N, C-alpha and C positions, 0 to 999 in steps of 0.2 A: 504493500500500500504506500502510495506517495505521501511524503510528509505534507502537512498543511502549509501552503505557501505563505510567506511573510506578508503582512499588510503592506499595501502600496500607498504612496503619497501622491495625491493629485493637486496640482496648482492651476487654478483657473484665473486668468487675467483679463479684465474688461477695461479697455482704455476709453478715453474721451473721444468725442465725435471727430475732431479735426486734427488729432495727433498723428504724426508720421514718424517712421523709423529713420534715424540719422546715423546711428551707430556711434554716437559720441555723447558728451555730457549734456547735450541739449535734449536728449530723449526724455519722454515722460517718466515719472517714477514707476508707473506700472511696467513699462518696458524695461526699466533698469532692474526691477525685481525679477522679471522674467529672465534676464541675463544672469543674475547673481545666483539664483536658486540651484540647489544640487540636483543634477539631472541624472536619472538612471535609465539606461537603454531599455526600450520597450514600454516606457511610461511617458505618455505625452503631456503636453501642457497646452491648454486651449487659450488662444488670444484672439480677441475680436476688435476690429477697428474699422471705421468707415473710410479710412484713408489709404487703403492699399493702392499701389500704383496702377495706372491705366495707360494704355497706349492708344494712339489714334485720336483725332480731333473730336469726333462724335462721342466716343466713349469718355473722353475727358470732360466734355460739356455735360454729359449725362451724370458723370460722377460728381461734378461740381454742384449740379442741381440737387442731387440726392443728399450731398453733405450739407448744403445750405438748408434744405428742408428738415433734415434730421437735427441740425443745430437749433433750429427754431422751435420745432414741435416734437422731437423725439420720435419720428415716424417709423423707425426700424426696431422698436423695442422688442416686438415679438420675435424677430429674426435672431437678435442677440441672445435673448433669454433662452429660446429653444435650441440655439446652437450649443450653448453650454449644457443644457439638459441632455441633448443627444450624445454629446461627448461622454458624459458620465454614464449614460445608459449603456453605451457600447463597452466601456472598460471597467466600470466600478464593480467591486465584489464586497459583500458585507464585511465590515471590519477595516476597510481601507480608510485612510485619513484624507480629508478634503480641506484645502486652504483656498480661499477666494479673495482676490484683490480687485479693486475698481477705483476709477477716477471719474469725477464729474457725473455725466449720465451713465457712464460705465459702472460707477459705484451704485447708482440706482438700480441698474440691471443686476448687479451682484446681489443686492438686498432682495430684489424681487425673486430671483432664482432661488435664493436660500429659503425664503418663506414658502415658495411653491414646493420645494423638496420636503419641508416640514409638514405641509398640509396634505399633499397628495402622495408623496413618496416618489420612488424612481421606478419607472416601468422596467420590467425584465426584458432582456435582449430577446428579439423575435416579435415584440409587440409594437413595431414601428408604426403600424397603421393606426395605432391609438394615440399617437403623439398630439394630433390636432385636437382631440377631445380633452387632453390634459390642459392645453392652453386655453381653450374655450371655457372649460369648467372653472379654472382658476381665475381667469379674467372676469368671469361673471360673478364669482365669489367676492372679488375685490370691489365690485360695483353694486353689491347687494344693498337693499334698503332696510334690512332688519326684519324682525318678527318672523312670520311663517316662512318667508322666502329664505332667510338665513338658515333656519332649521332644516328645511328641505335640501338646500345645497350642501350643508354640512353632512347630512345623512348620506347623500349621494357620493360625496367625496370619500367618506369612510368606507363605503361599500366598494367603490372603485379601487381604493388602495388595497383592501384586503383581497380582492380578486386578481388584480393584474400587476401589483407593484411589490418591490422590496419594501421593507419597513423604512421609514424616513432615515436616510443616512446621516451620520453625525458630521457636522461641520466643525472642524477643530478651530479654525481661525477665519475671521472676516475682517479684512483690512480695507478701509475706505478713505479716499482722499477727496474731501469737499463734495459730498453728495449733493446733487441738484436734481430737480424733477420738473421737466417741462413737457409732460406727456398729457395732452388734453383729455385723453380717454379716462385718466385717473385723477382729473382735477375738476370735478363737477360739484358745484356748491350745494346741489340738492341732496347729495349723499348724507345720510344721517350719521355723521362722524363728528367727533369732538375736535378734529383738526383737519387741516387742509393745506396743501394737497395731500393725497394719500401717501403714507409712508409704510414701507414694508417692515415687517417684524419677523425675527428669526430666532431660533433656539441655539444658534451658533455658540459654542462654548466660550470663545474669547472674541470680543469685538473691539476694534480700535478705529476711531474716526478723527481724522485731522481736518479742522474747519478753518476757513479763511476769515480773518478779522476785517480786511480792507476791501473785499469785493463789493461793488455797488450796483451792478447791473440787475435789472428786475427779472430778466430771464435766467438769472443764476442765483436765485434765492436759495439759501441753505436748507437742506432737508435733514433736520437733526434727529438723532436717536432719542434725545432726552426732552422732547417738547411736550410730553404728556404730564400734566400736573397730577401727582398721586392723590387718590381719594383717601379719606380717613382710614378705610379698611386696609389700603395698601401701606399706609404709614405704620399701622399696627403690625402688619406682616413684616415690614422692614425692621422694626424694633425686635421682633421675635428672631429674625435671622441673625441680627447682630449678637443677640444673646447666645444663640446656638454656635456662632462662629467663635465667640470667646471661650466656649467649652469644647472646641475642637470636634464638633459633630460632623462637619463636612469633610470632604476628601482633602488630602494634603495639598493638592494642586491649588486649591482656592485659599490656602493659607500660606502661600509660598513666600510672602515677605511681610514685614511688620508695618508697612505703610498702609493707611486706609485707602482702599481703591474703590472705584465705582462699581460695586457688584449689585446688579439690579435683577430682580426676578422677571420672568417673562410676563407675569400678570401686571407688573408695573409698566410694561412697555406696550401692552395691547391697546389699540384705539378703542375708545368707549363710545358707543352710539348714543345719540341724544334720544331720550325716551326709552320705553321698555324694549328689551331685546332678548333673544334666546341666549342661553348659556351653552358653551361648548367646552368639552374636556380640555382641549389644548389651551383655551383662554384662561383656564383656572390653574394651569400648571404653575408650579413654583420652583422649577429647576433653577439652580443658581447659575448665573452667568458672570463673567468677568468683562465688564463693559467700561470703556473709558473714551470720552469725547473731549478733545483738547483743541483750543483755538491757537492758531499760529499767525504771525505777521505776514502780510502780503495779500495779493489778489488771488483769484481762483487758480490761475495757472502758476502762480508762485507757490502754491501748495502742491499741486499735482505734477508740476514740471512741464517742459515743452518749449520754453523760450530759447531762442538762439543765443549763444554766449560769445562774447569777444574773448580773444586770447588772454589767459590769466584771470578772467572774471569768475567770481564765485556765484553759484546759483542759490537763491533763497530757498528753493524747493529741496535743497540738499538736507535741510534740517528736519522737515517732516519725513523725508525718506529714511534717514538714519533712525529716527524714532520708530517708524513702522517696522523696519528690518529687525531691530533689536527686540521689539515686542513679538514679532513672528517667530524669531529664534527661541524666545522663552516659551512660546506655545508649542515648540517642537519641530518647526520647519528648518530643514538643513539648507545652508547656503555654502557655496564654494569659498573657503577661507581666502584663497589667493585673489579671487575677484573682489571680495570685500575689502581687502587691504589695498588693492590696486585702485579702487574707486572711493577710498577713504570712508568706508562704512564699517570697518572692523570694530567690534564691540568688546574687546578684551580689556578695556581700561576705563570703564564708565562708572556704573552704579557702585561696584564693590571697592573702587579705589579712591573714591572721593568722600570726604567727611564734611558734614554740614558746618558752616561758619555763621555765627550770629552777628558778625561785624557789620557796620553800616554799609561797607562797600560790597557786601554780598549781593549778586552772585559773582561779580567779576573776579575778585581776588582768589576765591576758592577754585574757580574754573581755570584761571590763568596758571596757578601753581600746579594743578593737575596736568594741564596741557604741557607745561615745561618738563614735568617728570616723564611723561610719555614721549616727548620729543627726544629726550636723551636716549630712549630705547630705539628710536628710529635713526640713530646715527646722524642727527642734524637735519634730516629730511623733515619737511613739514608733517606733523603728526595728524591723524584723523581728527583729534580734538581741536587742534589749531584750525584746521579747515572748517570744522563745525562752527567754531566761534566766529571766524571771519565771514562765513556764509550768513550768519544771523545778523551781523553788524555792518559789514562792508558791501553786501550784495545789492544790486539794483532792484528797486521795487517798481512794478509795472502798474499801470492804470488804464483800462480800456475806455475810460470816459474823459481822459485828459490828453491833450496834444503834448507831444514831447516826452511822454513817459514810457518809451520803449515799444509803442504800438503804432503801426502805420496810420497816417492821418485819415485815409479812406475807411479803415476799420473803425477808428474812433468816431468818425462822422456817422457811420451806419448804426453803431450802438447808441449814439446820442439820440438819433431819431426814434429808436425803439423805446427810449425812456419816456416818450410823450404819447405812448399808446397805453390804453387801460387794461394791462394784463392783471389777472388775479394774482394776489400774493398774500403771504401770511404776515400779520402784524402782531407784535407782542403787546399784550395789554398790561395794565398796572398790577393786576392780580396774578400775573404769571401765566395766564392762558394765552392762546393764540387765536386770532380771528381773521377770516378771509376778507380781503378788501380789494376794491378796484380804484377807489378815489380816496384821497387826491392822487393825481398821476405820480408815478415814482420819481421822475426827475433826478435820478442818481442818488436816491436816499441811501443812508448807511444801513448796514445790517443790524438787526436786533441781537444783542448779546445778553443772555440771561444773567441775572445778578450773581448766581452761584456757579457760573461757567468756570471751567478750568482753563487758565491761560498759560501757555508754554513759557518756559524761562527765556527763550529767545526773544519773545515780545518785550519782556521786561528789560532784557539786555539792550535791545534796540532803542527803547525809550530813553535809556540812560546815555547811550552813545551818540544818538542822532537827535539834535534839538528840533529838527524839522519834522520828525515823526511824532505826531500828536493826534492819533485817531480819537475823535470825540466819543464814539461808541465804546471805546475801551477805557479811556481816562474818566469821562464823566458818567458814562452809562447810558442806557436807552438806545434808541435807534430811530429809523424812519426819518422824520424831519429834524432830528437832532443835529448837533454840530458835527460837521465833517472833520474839522480840525479844532481841537480844544484850545482855549486861550491859555497863555503862559502862566497866568496866576493860578491855574488849577494844578500846576506841577505835573507829575506823572501819575497821580492817583495814589491811593493807599492800598498796599498789597500785603498778603500774608501767604506763607507757604502752605500748599494744599497736600501735595504728595511728593515722595522721593526727594527729600531735602538734600541739596548739594550735588545731585546727579546732573551733569551737563546735558544729558540726552532726555531724561524723563521728568525732571523737576517741573512742577506746575504750581501756579499761584491762583488765589481767589481774591476778588476785590473785597476790601473791608467795607462795612456798611457806609453808605454815602450820606454825608450830612445834608440837612435840608437846605442850608445856604447854597451849597454847591449844586444841589439838585435843581434849585430855582434858576440857576444860570443857564440851564438847558432849555428853558421854556421862555 
């Protein structure tokens, strides 16, 4: 009898709409992760992008039209989601490990696919003719009105899974770079949901989401994991879980470090319908997840990568890339050590080698000393930590709504026009809830950052090193019609360490409570 084969690792990468492969440091972070990961012969990696090369004038025009349409309304969502689904259907065996990465709408595709696997499962090989029913059923589920319709659809999906599918495969890691959603099919205000647009939810064991602080385009509104305000029942559930964690009830993986992380239950992440709805077993699940959503400086593509670089220039997107790679490594994904060193992503000198400093000049002094120690190990060559520090402070920041900020003037002009169209978007309310609005027109308004959001140390570092970097939504708080640039009298805001104190890669901060005097300056 043949021995049981070892579990395989699958890495699925979903890139943004207009990203292209260049083979250099200007590639998107998703493409870089594809290059870095440990590849085993016979095990594939699925990559999707709407920017594969085309030859011939007609095909190029058609390709440009498809890309423009997809960039505006996400018209190829089904193709991308089902492409990943078919890949897993062909090669997956129970017990295999799945890692999924996505950027922009590719991150939305990744989340959508992950939830579809949770809800319906994975068709067994040989059932290819049923694939279209999987998509139609799940898409209909996401557009449900609640009540009897939801109960009927849920019953149908469960029967379908039991008859034709593997049990829902475990997703070990879901890594997201600035998720956005511009898919009209899932952006309908009449849906009885507590938030809008629709956000996919998944049982993935570990989820990491890097979010842009400075993106202002209406069609690139952030699609957060943490936008649902917990109910009193969920808050009680959270207190119970914390009690159980202190008594080591959960598996060792979820107690792997002493820092307080954002571990949220699936129940706290499910969208709640307005009015009475049916209850479903998966929506009552209380499986522990390791979820962290962190805000980084820069616009949308400064987070996910893809800007062309000048010789010797550092990419701002390198910071969230290193953060994501090290989190994926901790979750079990293997990367080629040589490639990580070559591209300054090696993580052998971060969390464990840096101690927290309480001095006024933290975080600079602590990180500078650590970088110097590591630089000695590299024989004078610029160390990965030095590159990380310079990427966060010296790199160019782009703005698609301002001329002369690294974007072609024709592109800036087209995006400016779109800011005067009444697109639906989410607006953060004073009570912490989110409300869909069309008016007033967006006009380049800033993103809403929740008061309890985690801010990456690179943002604090840039605030201290660059006097011109003064994002109002970060320093003052709020969003929408708030200040794009905070006045100098506001300083850089008041901050306290949230997690991983002293770590140059993972350290995060939270805004201290804002005084009423400063809050009034925003109105």
